[in-house]
N, C-alpha and C positions, 0 to 999 in steps of 0.2 A: 241634322246629322245625329245619328243614334249614339248613345253612350257606350255601346258595345264595340266601338271602333278601336282596334289595337293601337297602343301607344308605343312610340319608339323607346328602345332601352336607354337607360341613362349612361352617359360616357364613363361614369365612375366605376361601374361593374367590372369591365375588363381590366382596369388598373388594379382593382382589389385582387383579382385572380392572379395577375402577374406577380404581385407582391407576395402572395401565399406561396406560389411556385418557387420564387426566389429564396424565400425563407427555408422551404423544404430542401432546396438544393444546397443551400448554405449549411443546414444541419447535417445533410448527408456527407458533405465535404468535410465538415468538422469531425464527424464520427469516423470517416475514412482516414483522416490525419491522425486522430487519436489512436485508432487501431494500428496505423503504421508506426506511430511513436512507440506503442506497446511492443510491437514486433521488434523494433530497433533495440528497445531496452532488453528484451529477452535475448536477442542475438549478442548484444554486448555482455550480458551476464554469462551466456554460454561461452563466449570467447575467454572471459576471465576464468571461469571454471576450468576450461581446457588448459589455459596457461598454468593454473594452480596444480592441475593433475600432472602436467608435464614436469613442473618444478619438484613436486612430491616424488614422481617416479625417479627423476634424476638424483635427488637426495638419497632415495632408497638404494639405488644402484651404487652411488658413491659410498654409502654407509657399508653396504655388503662388501664392496671391493676393499674398503679400509679394513673391515674386520678380517677378511681373508688375508690381506697383506700383513696385518699385525700378527695373525695366527701363523702364517708361513715364516715371518721373521722370527717369531718365538721358537717355532720348531727347528728352523735353521740354527739359531743360537744354541738351542739345547743339543742338537746334533753335534755342533762344533765343540761344545763343552764335553759332551760324552766321548767324542773322538780324541780330545786332548787328554781326558782322564784315562781313556783306554791305552793311549800311547805313552803314558807317564808310568814308568816301572818303579815300584817300591818293593824291595825284598824283605821278607821276614824269615826267621830261622827257628828251627826246632832242634833239640839236641837228640843225638843218637849215641848213647853210651859215653857222653862227655868228651869224646875224642873226634866226633864229627858233627858238623852242623848241616842239616838238611835245609836247603834254601827254596823258597817258593814265592811267587808273586803275592802281594796282598790282595790283588784283584783276581777273582776267579775267571775273568774273561781273558786272562793272559796265560800263555803257555811257553815256558822256557825251552828253547832248543839247544843252546850251547852257552858256555860262559868261559871267560878268561879271568883269573884272579891275578892281579899284578901286585907284587910286594915292593916295599921301599928299596930304592937302589942300594942304600948303605947295608941292607941286611943280606944282600948277595943271594937271594933266592930266585930261582927261574920262575916265570909265570906258570901257573897250573891251569890246565884246561879240562873242562868237563863237557860231556855231550849226553843229552837226555836224562842226566841225573845230577842236577845242580846241587853242589855241596862244598864244604870247606873241611879239610882234614888237617888235624893238628900235626901229623907227621910230615906235611909239606914244608913246614917252617920251624918246627920245635927245636931242632939242634941249633940252628942259626940264631933263633931268638934267645936261647939260653946263653950262647956266647956273647951276644950283644948286651944282654942284661948284666953278665959277669964283667964285661969291659966297662960298663957304666957304673959298676959297683953297687948295683941294686940288690936288695935283700933276696935271700933265697926263697922266701915265702911272701906271697903277695898279701897285702892287708885289705884288699878289696878287689873289684874287677879292674884289671889292667886293660890297656887299650893297644891294639895293633892295627894301624891304618892300612887299608888296601884299596885298590881301585878294582871294581868289578865291572867288566864289560860283558853285557848280555845280549844275546840275539833271541827274540821271542816273537810269537805270533798273537795277533788279535784279529778275530774274524777272517782268518786265512791270509792276512797281510803281515809281512815281515817288518819288524821294527828292531832297532838297536838302541841300546842305552849304555852310558858310561857314567859311573858315579863313584864317589869316594865314600867308603864305609869304614866304621871302626869295628874290629872284631873284639868282643869282650872275652877275656880269659882270666884265669887264675893260675898260679904257678906254685908248686910245693917242692921243696928240696928234700932229698932223701940221703942219708949218710952213705950208703953203699950203691944205691942204684940211680944216683943223679937226680934229676928233676923231672917232674910230670906236669904237663900243661892240660888244663881242663877248659874246654870251650863253653862260653856262656850264651853268646848271641851276636847279632849284628845290629848296628845303628847307622842310618843314613846321615852323612855329614854335608855333602854338596854334590853338585853335578858338574861335569866337565869332560872334555875329550882330548885325546892326543897328548901334546906336550903340556897343555894347561893341566890336565889331570895328573900327569906324573910329577909336575912341579909342585902341585898342591899336596900330593901324597908325600913327597920328600920333605917338604916344609912341615907337614904335620908330624912326621916321624921324628924330625929334629926336635920338636917341642915335647914329644913323648919321652924320648931318650936323648937329651942334649949331648951327652957324652958318648953315645952309642955309635957303632959302626966304625 
């Protein structure tokens, strides 16, 4: 038999090939698993970022809403305060020949339409009413005031500014809306006695004392007058 006769293959060669294939398959599976794990990590990170984005968006919306709410609340509070100030009347006076006081609101936003000046009950002076020209005139009460001072045995000449309390009821406008006010004021005046011509009253100004309406205002007026002239009336 010649030496060139083919020899049968060794049984170990197929086994080696199978092992190599198994290793390659295992590596491929490992790479696939690793790739899948990486994809899962990216998906998880994306979900986290999405949640963070939603939270940030919600916080931004809440912050904007809160700022708007605070701003609206401040504006509303300012509007209420402005409305309260506008509806609160304080009168100031300027002289006109010492016999007449011209009254006007301290706020330029207010416009006086009419007024009623109420005098102490004991003085016996009827209320004076004005329309479109708010004022106080000495002639409305001068004679009765002189009599009350004489009955109280007060000096003919004042030593300073004397006080005559009155209630002033005012109807006025603010931005076209009608408001009403009732307040107790002191009229400041001085008086001088003359030998032949009697007394003369000079008006100085007005000063706010308190606020009140109806019977409360009248009671406060009469009580204040009783303090100014304890023996008067």
